[in-house]
N, C-alpha and C positions, 0 to 999 in steps of 0.2 A: 588479496591476491592481485598482482600486477600483470596486466596483459602486455605481451611484447608489442612494441610499436609496429613492427613489421606485420604482425598478425592483425593489428587494428587497421592498418592501411588496406590489407587484403580484404578484411571484413566489410569495410565501408565501400571500397572500390576506389581506385585512383581517379576515375572520372568524376565520381561524386565529390571527392576531396578537391579536385581541380575546380569544380563548380563553385566551391565555397572558399577559394583561395583568398579572396578579399574578406578579411575577418568580419564576421557578422555578430551581432548581439541577438541571441535567441531567447525570447521570453517564454517561459514555461509556467503554466498554472495547473495545479493538480491537488489531489488528496494524498496524504502521506503513506498510503499502503505500500508503495514501492520505494519509499524514501531511502531505506538503508542500502539496497544495491545501487540505486540511482546515484546516491552521494559518493559511492565508490567508483562508479564508472564515468561519471561526467568529467572529473578532472583529467582522465585519460583522453576523453574526446576533445576537450579544450586544448590539451597539449598536442594532439595529433593534427588538429585542424586550424588552430589559431582563433577559433570562434570563442565567444564568451557566452555562458549560459546563466541567465538570471531566473531564479525559481521562486514562485510564491505558492505556499502550501495552505490548504484550508480544508474544512470538513467537506465530505462528499456532496451533501445536499446544498451547502452554501456555494461551493464552487460551480456545481452544475447550474444553479440558478443564476449566478453572476454571469456565466457565459451565455446562457439562454437569454438573459436580459440585455446583452449587448457588450459585455466586457470582452476585449480582444487580447490575444496572445499569439504566439507562433505555434506552440504545441500545447495541447490539453491532455492531461493524464488523469483518468478516473476509472472506476469499475466499468466493465464492459456494458452493462445496461445503460449507464449514464452517457457513455460515449455514443452508443447506438441512438439514443434519443436525441443527442445534439446533432448527429448526422441527419436525422429525420427533419429537424427544424432548420437545417442549413448552416449550422455553426461550425461543423467540422467536415473537412473534405473526405468523402467516402473512400476515395482511392488511396488515402494515406493511412487508413486505420490498420493498427497492428495490435497484437496481444503481447504485452511486455513480460508479464510474470503472473503467477498465481500463488495463492497462499491459503492454507487452512487456518483455523482458529486454535489458539493455544491457551494455556492456563498457567497462572503464576500465583505464588503466595510470597509473603515477605521472607527474606533470607533468614533461615533458622527457625521459622515457624513450623508447626506440625503440617505435614503434607497430607492433602486430601486424596482420596481414591478417585482416579479419573479413568478407571478401566471400563466403565460403562456409563450410559446415560443415567441409569438408575442410581449408581453410586454418586454421580455429580448432583443429582436431584436431592439425595439425602444430605449431601454436604452443604448445599445451599439452604436447606431447611434448618440445618444445625448451626450455620454460620451467623455471626453477628452483623456482618456487612459484606458486600461484594460490589464490583463495578464492571461495567462493560462500556465499550465505545459508543459514539453516536453514529458510527459508520456501518457498513454492511455486517461486520462481525457482531456488533451490538444489536442490530435489528434481528439478526438470526437468533442470538441468545434470548432476547425477549420473546420471540415467537416460540422457541422451545419451552420456555417457562410457562407461557400461556397454554401451550398444547398439553403440558403436564397438569394443568389446572391448579397450579400453586402460586400464580402471580399475586393474588390478593394476600396470600399468607406471607410472601417475602417482599412485597413492594416497599415496605418500610425499611428494609435493609439495603436497598439499592442506592449506591452513592453516585450521583450524577457526574458525568465526565466534565472535565474542565477544558475549555478551548485550547487546542494545541499542546495539551499535556498528555503524554502517553499514559495509558492505564497502568502500566508497570510502575511508573514513577509514583502514582497515587498509592499503589500497594506498598512500595518501598518506604513511603512516608508515613505509613500506618493509617491512611485514610480509609482503606478497605482491606479486608482479610484475603479476599480472592479476587483475581482479575482475569478478564477474558479480552483478548484482542487478536489481531492477525499475528501469526507466529513471528514474522519478520519485524514487527514492532515491539515484540516482547524480548526477543533475544538480546538486543544491545543494552537493555536496562540493567544497571547495577543495583544491588540491594534487594534482589528478588531471587527466588528459586523457580526456575522454569520446570514445570512438571511434565510437559509434553503437549501434544495436540489432543483435541477432543476425540473421543472414541468414534468409530465409524458410524454408529447408530444415530449420532446427533451432529456429526461434522458437516460443515459446508465450506466448499472451496470457492473463493472469489477470484475471478480473472480480472486483472487490471490491464486496461487497454489505453491506447493513446492515438492521437491523430493531429494533423496540421489544421489549425484554425482557418476557416474560410476567409478571414480578414488578415491573415498573417502577412507581415512585411518582410520576414526572413523565411519564407516557405521552403526554399531549397535547402537552406541550412537546417531547418527543422526536420525535413525528411532525412537528411544525413544523420542527425541525432537519433532518430527513430531506427534507422538501419543499424546504427552502432549499438544501441541498447538491445536489439534483437538478433545480433550476430551470434553465430555459434561460439565465438571466443568469449562472449559475455556470460555464457551459461554457467561456468564454474563460480563466477562471482555471485550470480543470482542464487545459486544453490547454497553457497556458503552462508547466506543471510537467512536461510530457512524457507526460501521460496523456490518455485519451479519456473523455468523459462516458459514464456508464452507459447501457446500452441495455435 
């Protein structure tokens, strides 16, 4: 979906755009939970402002540690708990913090493969016990899935079936390649993958929604431009794009 340029200018504010009239290069570092809507919105921002955005993606834990240990950027995008922790240690400016989008966890199988029943936690539990293999991410969605499996008391029974995630490879791509029968990850990261059948979101009894937040780094060299980017990503006009990717706008 393309957002009209006039709406974009109104969303960001002419004053903010004027403040970034001299083209800036904005360095963003973050985890890929919001990558799909972000990649659709950023080109519009660049077109509207003349700024250039350079983005580095990495795992949640790795990115949070890199920033905590001293790596700088202009904008940091991570799940809310990690952004809040970086604010506490002085790495992200508290007055810049925004919630960009939120996402639940979804389920995929290889395209054409038998579909598992995801109507309840109990049905998914049975599917994992019956499956030959399954995979989940190293991020918040994967941590939640592992917790659910442990809470069910079946971790020891299924741990030999768990296929470890590969760095920067979406779980859906691993399922499409036949590396795992079932895959779990943020809905927004599963929907774009070809070669899989998206079965839907986890049922309410075991679902967990992750809020992805962002803020301007305390050592930013393009802080004003970074704030403009965050205003753009959280403007009302961005909401339809975010929803189209399986996420909900930040609250």
